[in-house]
C-alpha positions, -999 to 999 in steps of 0.1 A, spaced: -674 295 662 -683 332 665 -681 344 701 -686 377 719 -657 392 739 -659 427 753 -625 443 750 -606 476 749 -576 478 727 -566 515 732 -544 531 758 -553 560 781 -547 584 751 -570 563 728 -541 550 708 -543 514 695 -524 487 716 -513 452 708 -529 424 727 -508 409 756 -488 379 744 -502 355 771 -538 363 760 -529 360 723 -513 326 730 -545 314 749 -568 325 720 -545 310 694 -546 277 712 -584 278 706 -578 286 669 -588 323 673 -566 346 653 -589 375 645 -612 396 666 -637 422 655 -647 447 682 -671 476 682 -673 488 718 -651 519 716 -655 545 688 -622 550 671 -618 569 638 -638 571 606 -626 538 592 -620 505 610 -586 504 627 -566 471 622 -541 462 649 -517 433 643 -501 417 673 -472 393 671 -469 370 642 -445 345 627 -419 371 619 -417 381 655 -417 345 668 -447 351 691 -484 343 688 -504 364 663 -537 382 666 -555 406 643 -580 430 659 -604 451 638 -619 480 658 -650 487 638 -669 512 659 -670 543 638 -700 559 655 -682 593 658 -674 596 621 -690 630 616 -693 650 648 -710 678 628 -741 657 623 -768 653 650 -762 615 652 -724 619 652 -722 595 623 -738 613 593 -736 592 561 -706 571 572 -711 534 574 -689 503 577 -694 465 572 -670 438 583 -676 403 571 -655 374 585 -656 345 561 -654 308 569 -618 307 555 -606 332 580 -604 362 557 -623 394 565 -638 418 540 -640 454 552 -660 480 532 -678 512 538 -684 549 532 -664 576 549 -681 608 561 -665 626 532 -685 604 508 -655 583 498 -659 545 495 -632 521 509 -628 483 506 -601 459 516 -596 423 525 -576 410 555 -558 377 551 -567 346 572 -550 343 605 -531 371 622 -504 373 595 -472 393 597 -475 426 614 -465 445 582 -492 429 560 -529 436 557 
């Protein structure tokens, strides 16, 4: 079931961080393997963080940081024409698509579950 969790997945220098293993394990036990967050602006396109995974023999989590509200700081609203949509499907996959401030479209699909850290 969809839930709301406020989280921050960046360090003091605003660089993406993996989720702590104990928290990942707790969420995995509840069949949660993917989180989409939008609380902290980060970049012009959603940032995907993969924590753990089968190849690392630890729990896995995929975090999609989708707050792109500072995509174009030259515009009065700081966003300009940039937009993003993240759709999490019932099968656990997620579709990410949008438009960058430079008027370039992007689209990709994230696999179900956390998946190995080297795969999208």
